C-alpha distance (Angstrom), angle and dihedral (degrees) to the residues before:
residue distance angle dihedral
M1 . . .
S2 3.83 . .
R3 3.77 124.9 .
S4 3.84 90.8 -125.1
W5 3.81 90.1 55.5
M6 3.81 92.8 51.8
E7 3.81 91.7 45.8
G8 3.81 89.3 50.9
C9 3.78 90.7 51.1
R10 3.80 92.3 51.1
L11 3.81 91.2 49.3
G12 3.78 91.9 47.7
L13 3.78 92.7 50.1
A14 3.78 91.3 49.2
V15 3.78 94.0 52.7
V16 3.81 98.2 56.0
V17 3.77 106.8 78.1
G18 3.79 119.3 -163.0
I19 3.81 95.0 7.9
A20 3.80 118.1 114.9
L21 3.77 119.9 -109.8
A22 3.79 121.0 -121.3
T23 3.79 109.2 -36.7
P24 3.79 132.3 -163.2
A25 3.80 110.3 -64.7
H26 3.79 112.0 -71.6
A27 3.81 94.1 -12.2
D28 3.79 125.3 146.4
N29 3.79 95.9 -37.0
G30 3.82 94.2 38.8
A31 3.81 95.3 -125.5
P32 3.80 125.4 130.3
S33 3.79 120.8 -112.8
G34 3.78 125.3 -111.7
P35 3.81 139.5 64.2
H36 3.77 115.1 -33.6
Y37 3.79 143.8 168.6
N38 3.82 115.5 -117.5
L39 3.79 124.9 -145.2
N40 3.80 119.1 -177.0
I41 3.82 118.8 -163.1
I42 3.80 107.5 -161.7
G43 3.79 123.0 -163.7
V44 3.81 115.3 -145.0
S45 3.79 130.4 179.9
R46 3.81 94.6 -143.1
G47 3.78 122.7 53.3
K48 3.77 121.4 -111.1
T49 3.79 120.3 -119.6
S50 3.82 103.8 -167.7
P51 3.85 117.4 94.5
M52 3.85 96.2 -121.8
V53 3.79 95.3 -163.3
D54 3.82 98.9 132.9
S55 3.81 112.2 129.3
E56 3.83 97.0 -130.5
R57 3.79 94.9 62.0
H58 3.82 118.1 117.8
T59 3.82 96.8 -178.7
V60 3.79 136.1 82.7
F61 3.81 122.0 -165.0
V62 3.81 118.5 -145.5
G63 3.80 136.6 168.2
L64 3.79 115.3 -72.6
G65 3.78 102.2 -149.9
R66 3.79 123.6 -156.9
D67 3.80 122.3 -174.1
E68 3.80 91.3 10.9
V69 3.79 137.6 26.9
V70 3.81 117.3 -87.9
E71 3.81 118.3 -153.1
S72 3.79 122.7 -143.8
R73 3.79 128.9 172.5
I74 3.79 128.4 -137.6
Y75 3.81 108.2 -166.2
L76 3.80 116.3 -146.6
G77 3.78 129.0 -138.6
Q78 3.79 131.7 -178.3
G79 3.82 120.3 -108.1
D80 3.79 141.8 65.5
F81 3.81 116.3 -18.3
Q82 3.78 106.7 -79.9
V83 3.80 140.9 139.4
C84 3.79 104.6 -124.3
D85 3.80 97.1 179.2
G86 3.79 121.2 10.1
N87 3.82 97.9 -172.9
A88 3.82 116.2 86.4
F89 3.81 91.9 179.8
D90 3.81 98.9 73.6
A91 3.81 138.7 31.3
A92 3.82 115.7 -37.3
F93 3.81 120.3 -123.6
D94 3.80 126.0 -171.2
C95 3.81 124.3 -136.6
T96 3.81 92.1 -85.1
G97 3.80 90.5 57.5
T98 3.81 93.6 -107.1
R99 3.79 117.0 143.0
I100 3.81 107.7 -120.7
A101 3.82 104.1 171.0
S102 3.78 140.1 11.7
Q103 3.81 90.7 -117.4
G104 3.79 135.6 12.0
A105 3.79 146.1 70.8
A106 3.81 125.6 -90.4
F107 3.80 132.7 -138.6
Q108 3.79 130.3 -179.6
L109 3.82 124.5 -146.8
P110 3.81 137.6 159.1
S111 3.77 120.8 -88.1
P112 3.82 108.7 -98.5
A113 3.81 87.4 -142.6
G114 3.81 92.0 55.9
T115 3.79 133.8 79.5
T116 3.83 95.7 -76.0
S117 3.81 112.3 82.1
Y118 3.80 118.7 -166.7
E119 3.78 144.6 154.0
V120 3.80 128.3 -131.2
W121 3.80 121.9 -143.0
A122 3.80 126.1 -176.1
R123 3.80 143.2 -176.0
G124 3.79 138.1 172.5
L125 3.80 120.7 -117.8
G126 3.78 138.1 175.2
K127 3.78 131.4 57.5
P128 3.84 112.7 3.8
G129 3.78 116.6 -106.2
G130 3.79 99.9 50.6
K131 3.78 125.8 124.1
A132 3.81 134.8 -174.6
T133 3.79 133.7 -179.6
I134 3.81 121.0 -154.4
T135 3.80 119.3 -162.8
T136 3.80 127.3 179.9
C137 3.81 112.8 -130.7
A138 3.81 139.3 170.8
T139 3.79 142.2 174.5
D140 3.80 123.7 -97.3
P141 3.83 103.0 -135.2
L142 3.81 92.0 -154.1
T143 3.80 96.6 56.2
L144 3.83 98.8 17.5
E145 3.79 86.7 -133.5
I146 3.79 122.9 138.7
V147 3.79 113.1 -116.4
C148 3.81 121.7 -165.6
S149 3.76 130.4 -164.6
T150 3.77 120.0 -101.1
E151 3.82 85.8 -133.8
N152 3.78 125.4 72.0
V153 3.78 143.2 167.9
V154 3.79 117.5 -111.1
L155 3.80 115.1 -164.0
V156 3.81 116.7 -170.8
R157 3.79 123.0 -177.2
N158 3.78 106.4 -144.6
T159 3.78 126.3 171.7
G160 3.78 116.5 -80.5
K161 3.79 129.9 29.1
S162 3.80 118.8 -7.1
T163 3.81 116.1 -141.7
F164 3.79 133.3 -163.6
K165 3.79 124.2 -114.1
N166 3.78 131.3 -165.3
V167 3.82 109.5 -101.2
T168 3.80 99.1 164.1
N169 3.81 98.0 124.0
E170 3.79 94.5 44.5
L171 3.82 95.2 50.6
T172 3.81 101.2 36.4
S173 3.80 101.0 43.0
L174 3.80 145.7 25.3
M175 3.80 127.5 -125.6
V176 3.81 102.3 -148.3
D177 3.79 143.4 144.5
L178 3.80 102.2 -130.2
N179 3.80 99.9 165.3
G180 3.80 96.1 45.8
D181 3.79 96.4 -121.0
G182 3.79 92.4 127.6
I183 3.81 93.3 -111.2
L184 3.78 119.9 116.3
E185 3.78 116.9 -137.6
R186 3.80 130.4 -171.0
I187 3.80 115.0 -119.4
A188 3.80 118.7 -170.7
L189 3.78 122.4 -135.7
F190 3.81 113.7 -81.2
S191 3.83 93.0 15.5
G192 3.78 142.7 79.5
G193 3.79 95.7 63.7
L194 3.81 93.2 -72.3
Q195 3.80 125.2 125.5
D196 3.82 142.4 -168.6
F197 3.81 95.5 40.8
F198 3.80 118.6 -164.4
W199 3.78 143.4 162.7
Q200 3.78 112.9 -117.4
Y201 3.80 105.1 -144.8
D202 3.82 112.1 -161.3
N203 3.76 107.5 -171.9
Q204 3.76 133.7 -168.9
Q205 3.81 108.2 176.4
L206 3.82 98.9 -46.0
R207 3.78 103.1 144.4
L208 3.79 98.5 -169.5
A209 3.79 135.7 19.6
Q210 3.77 114.0 -176.0
L211 3.80 119.5 -156.6
R212 3.80 123.8 -170.8
F213 3.81 124.7 -165.7
Y214 3.83 116.2 -157.1
L215 3.80 123.7 -168.6
L216 3.79 113.6 -131.4
P217 3.82 121.1 -136.8
């Protein structure tokens, strides 16, 4: 296990105040045990103005939404787990400081088809009544059209205890029919001839989505 991974885990654990550390596998909060990287997606009603491109950040700010759904984009790059740009309200910059979109946040994570295997777990937190839908999308370089997965993650904050669920497939791949033969195929992030991957985050009053990334043996 790399030093950068362990340092990222310690930083992630330090940033989440009031949330339990790793618990026994699939206990009360449903999450596995073991070291993990935390990513908090926070919905806010007013846009942020600071750049938020420091490498130690474990939070991304997106639109909150109220009477209607608000869409934000979190652009995805390949590398160690890291928030490159935590502000989805202004221009998006990757972890090298390169501007990649006129608006959006940016997050870096390993390729699921590479040597680092991991799972992604998610839950909704905050005031009851919120809901968010996360869909993995990319650009087809041949047509320059945006294609989005037929799968998505729906996080609903109900009253009572909020539990994690495994969202690995939905957030690390797309189920799409690229060649038009009517057959869906699964394409991993950063593969399949697609480019400019991002999570489309459609929010309606969910104040906090918590994602955890667990390395597999």
